[in-house]
Each structure stands twice: as C-alpha cells, then as structure tokens.
N, C-alpha and C positions, 0 to 999 in steps of 0.2 A: 538272657544268657546265651540265645542262639548266636548273637554277634560276636561272643568270645569262644565259641565252640573250638574253633580251629587254633586259636591262640593257646588254649589249655592242651590241645593235642600236641601242638609244637612244643610247649613247655615240658609235658611228659616225656617226650622223646629225647629233647635236649638234656634233661635231668639224667635219663638213661646213659646218654653218651658221656656226660660229665662224670657219672659214677663209674663207667667202664674206664675212662681215662685215668680217674684217681686211683682206681684198683691197680691199674697197670703201673702206675708210678710208685705206689706205696701201700697197697693193700686196702682193707675195709674202712680204716680211719681216715686215709686219704681219700677214698671214695665219697664218704659222708661230708668231709670237708669241702671237696671241689662241688657237691651238690649245694651246700650252704652258701659258698661264695658266689655260684652261678645265680642263686636267687637274690642274693644282695645286689649283684650288678643289674639284675633284670628290674629291681625295685628302683634302683638309682636311675635306670635309664628312663622309666615311665615317669618318674617325678620330674627329670630334666626336660622331657620332651612333651609333658602333657599339653602345654601351650601350643607346641607344633601341632598337635592334632587338632586343636580349636581352630587354628589358622587354616590348616588344609582343608577341614570341613567348611570353612567360611568361603573358600574358593571352589570346592568341588560341588557344593550345593547346587551351583547353576550351570555345571558342565553337562554335556550330552553323555549318554550311556556309554559310548564308545570309549571316550577319553578317560571318564571316570574309572571304568573296569580296567583299562590300561595301566593306569596309575597304581590303582589298587592290587594289580597283580605283578606286571613288570616293574613297576616302581618299587614295590616292596622288596623284590629280590635284589634290586640295586641297593636299596636302603640296607638290608641285612648283610649281603655278602659284599657289596661293593665298598660302601662307607665304612662298615664296622671291621672289614677284614683286609680287603684289597687297598684302599686307600692308604691306611698306615704303612702297608708293605711298600707301596709306591713311593711315599716320602723318604723312608729309610733307604730304598734302593738308589733314589736319585741322589741324595745328599751324601751317601757312604759310597757311591760309584760300585754298586754291586747289582747282580741280577736278581729277579724277584724269587726265583727258587733258592738262591743263596740266602736271601733275607729270610724267607720262611723257614729254612733249616736253622738260621741263627735264632729266630723266634722260638722254635722247639727246643734247641739244645742249649742255648744261652739267652733265656728270656731276659735276664737282668741288663745285659748288653743292648739287647734289641731295644728294651725300654728307654734306656739311657739315650740312644741314638734318636728315638722318636722324640722324647721329652726334651732333647737339646733344641729341637726346632718349634718348641711350642709358642714362641713369641710370634714367629712367622704365621703359624696356623691360626692363632688368636687374631692376629691383624686382619687376615683375610675373612675369617668368619665373623669377627666383631663389626667390621665396616659393612659387610654384606647384610647382617641382622639390623644394623643401625639404619640402613637404607630402606628395609622392610618396614621398620617402625616409622621412620619420617615420612615416608609416602603414604602411609596410612594416616598419620596425624596431621601431616601438612596438605590436607586435601580440603580446599575451598568449598567443594561440592558435597561434603559430607554433611548430613542434616541431623544425624543422631549422635548426640554427645552424652558420655558417661560424667566425666568431671568437666563441667561446661566451662568453668572459669578459665580452665588452661586449654582446653580444646578449641573453643573459639577463637582465642588468640593465635593458637598454632594454625589454625586454619586461614586466617588472614595472611599469615606468612607465605602460604601456599600460593598466593597470586604472583609471588615473585618467581621468575623463570629459574631452573635449576637451583633452587634454594637448599634442596636435600643434598644435592652433589657438593655444594659449597661447604654445608655443615659437615658432611661426612670427610671431605679432605681436610677441614680445618681440625676435625677431632683426631684424624690419623696423624697430622703433623705434630699436634699437641701431645698426643700418648707416645709417639715415636721419640720425643725428646727425653723420656724416661729411660729409654732402652741403651745399653752399652753401645758405645762408639762403633765397636766392629760389627754389631749386628743391625746398626740403623739402616743401612741400605737394604738389607734383605727383608726387614720388617716393613720398610716404606714401600718397597717393591711388591710384597705380598699384599699389603692394605689397598694398593692401587690396583692390583688384579682383582681384588674383591669388588671394587667399583667398576671396573671394565667388565667383568663378568655379569654384574647386575645389569648394567646398561646394555650389554650385547644381547641379554635374554630379552630385554625391552624391545630393542631393535629387530631382533629376529621375530618376535610376535608381530610387531607392526608391519613389518615386511610381507610375511605369510598371510596374515589376516586383513591387511589394509584397512585397519580400524583408524582412519584418520583423525577421529574425534577424540580418542582416548589418549591420555597423556601419561598415565601410570600404569605400571606392570599389574597394581591390583585390579585395575579394570580391564586391562588388556587381556587377561586370562580368563574373562567371565564366561566364555562358551566353551572353553577347552581347545587346546592346539598344542602343537609341538612346543611352541614357545612357552605355554602354560606348564606343560609337563616338565620342560627343562628347568623352569622357575622353581616348580615345587621340589625337584629333585637336589637342586643347590641349596634351597632354603633347609631341606632336610640334612644335607651335607654340613650346613653351618651349624645347626643344632647338634648334630652327632659328634662334632670336634671336641666339645667339652667332655661327652661322655666317654669318648675313647681314650683322651688323655687321662681323665679322672679315674678310669678303670685301673690304671696302672699303679695307683695309689694303694688299691685293694689287693691286685694280684699281677703278678708278671707273667702268668700263664696265657699265651695268645688263644689257646683252645678254649679255655674256659671264658676269657674275654669275649670271644666270638659268640660262644653259646649264650652267655647272660645278656649281652647287648642285643643279640638277635631276638630273644624272648621279649625283651622291652619294646623293640621295634615292631613285634608282631602284636603286642597289645595297643601299641599306640595307633596302628593300623585299625584293630577292631573298635577302638574308641572313635576314630575318624569316621568309620561306617556308621557306628551308632548315631553319631552327632548329625550325620548327614541324612540318613533314612527316617529319622525321627523328627527331623526339623527342628532340633533342639536350640540352634542359634536363633531361628525365628521366634521361638517362645521366650528366650532370654537373650534380649537384644543388646545388653552389655557384655555379653560373654567374649565376644570377638575384640571389644575395646580392651578387656582384662588381659587377654592373650597377648595383645599388642604392647600393652605396657610391660608385660613380663618379657617380651623379646626386647624391648628397648633397654630394660635392666640387664638382661643376659649379654646385649651387646657391650654394654658398660663394663659388666664384669669381665668379658673376654678381653677387651681393651686394657683395662687395669691389670687383668692377669698376664700381661706381657712383662710386667716388672713385679708384681706382687702376687703371692699365692692366696688364692681365695677358696676355702673349702667347698667342695661339690655340694655338700649338703646344703649349705646357704643359697647356693644357685637354685637347687630344686625347691627347697622350701619358699624362697621368695616368689618363684613362678606360681606355685599352687596357692599363695596368699592371694595374688593379684586375681587368679581365677575365681577363687571363693568370694572374694569381695564383690567382683563383677557378678557373680551369680546371686548374691544376696540383694545387690541393688537392683538386679532384673526381677526377682521375686517381689520385692517391695513395690516396685513401680506397677507390676502387674496386678498386685493386690489392690493398689490404689486406684486403679483405672477400672475395676469392676464396679 
C-alpha cells in the first residue's frame, strides 16, 4: 500500500478540486457529479494504460537510480500536465491558428467547440500514435535474440523475420499506407504525414540513444535504453504520449469539461506511476516472465485499434478491456509455468 500512498493523496486533492469546480458551476449536485466523472475518467485511464506500466517497468528495472528517479518524477509531471493538458491545447492552437491562452479560454468557456476542434484531428493523432506503438510491438516481437517466448508458435516465426534489416519499418509503412486508404481524400495527406512523423520520432529516439551512448552492438530501442539515458527517457515519454492519445480523445465522450478531464486523467497517470514503481521494486516481471509479453501484445492490439480508429469508432471500454485480458492471460501463464517448474 505504501507504493500507492502518494496516488491516493493526489486523488483526494483532485476530487476536492473537482468538487469545488462543480459547486462553482452548479451547486452541490454538480459537485457530486463532477467527482463521479473524475473517478470514471481515472478508472478509464488506468485500464487503458496498465500495459504501459508493465512496459515501463520492463525498461526501468535495468536503469540506474538517477535515470529511474528522473523518469518517475520529472517524467510523471510531463505525463500529467504535458500530455493530458498541454498537448491537446497545442493541437487545437496549431490547427485553429490560435494562441495557447485563447485555446485555454475556449476550453473553459466553450468546451463543446474545443472538443470538436480536437476530435476533428483524431485521425492524425491516431496515425502518429498507432504507428509509434506498432513499432514498439514489432521491435519486441521481431527480435531474433529473444529467448523467452509466451506463444511460441507465433513468436519463434516472428523472431526469424527479425533477421531482415528494417523489417519493422517496412511493416509500419505498409500498415500506414493501408489504413490511410480508408481515410477521406481531403485528410489523406495530413494522416500520412502524421504517421510518417510517428516513424521519424521512433527512429530519431533510437539514433539519439545510439549517438549518446555509442552502444554499437544494439540494434533496437528496447535494448538501447537498458541502462538509462536521455534517449531512453525520451523513448518512454513518447511511449506514454502514444498511450495517452486514446485516453484524451476518449475522455471527451464522457465529459467536455477540460478541468475534469485533466483531473481524472491525472489521477489515472499517478496510479500508473505507482504500479510501475511496484513492478520495478518488487521485481514482479522477473517472477512472472510472460507479463512483459502480454503487455506488448496489448500494445500491438492498441496500435491496430488506433489505426482502425482513423475511420471507425471503437469504444474505449473495448480498448481497456482487451489490454487487461492480455495482461491477465500472460500472468496466468507465468504462474502456471512457475508451478510446473517447482
């Protein structure tokens, strides 16, 4: 419970702010409603990002203390205030040719219009996040050096494909071109550009880590970040951003109030941080060796959901549930193998 103490404190403060905000807008009934919506958003964020916590833990477990603490402090501030609040404001500001303060005032005074402006660019956001997460999934699965396999019949064959140079980039570009074909003609160029930026950012983080660390033997980001570095830090931040896109967009289906969205998703992000710390410090991933695999399968499914989401609406509840199912199945397989080895 000590791992979640700060998250519960943050939740208590956030709910007080939500109650004050609701009371200011419409009295006690509004205050109670705002608190309830905040808790719903927090639950949604945790369910959508649980696999993110597992992947973060799988990377952080080998980092030195400096980089680990930096990510769990500065990184969480970026996650809560940057991706859950500032990033949506920046998107609307850039696309609507408005200043950040103007967008913030719009979000407070006319949340419906703010929501519509943000959701209008859902396809571009999904293309960027979907392609980035697809590369995360592929570079884990297409690793010919990976010795532990959860679903062996699939993973051994995928590992063989990893011997082909740049195969993950090829698959990501092919997937982007395929899913872009479903998008309306007037949005195709913007969506394709956003998806290519997802690939560029992923490869750029890889290059940055390679240059700074000079680890010439490592070919993939997942191995490049093993000791902790500015490259690894940026990788985890972009990974968190890709996960948060779906939660931010989905939040507007529940409420248009930007303050409540920030509070609810902020609570969720804090609990994801606590789960990450718990997994790292208790060496849970070492005890349950398939947990990391389950998280990456969930990431692969989330990537496909985001790419399909450029054209079709997929309920957020499905996204959250499918991720948790993969985590639970991998946990069950880990426990089963552990018992058989005793």
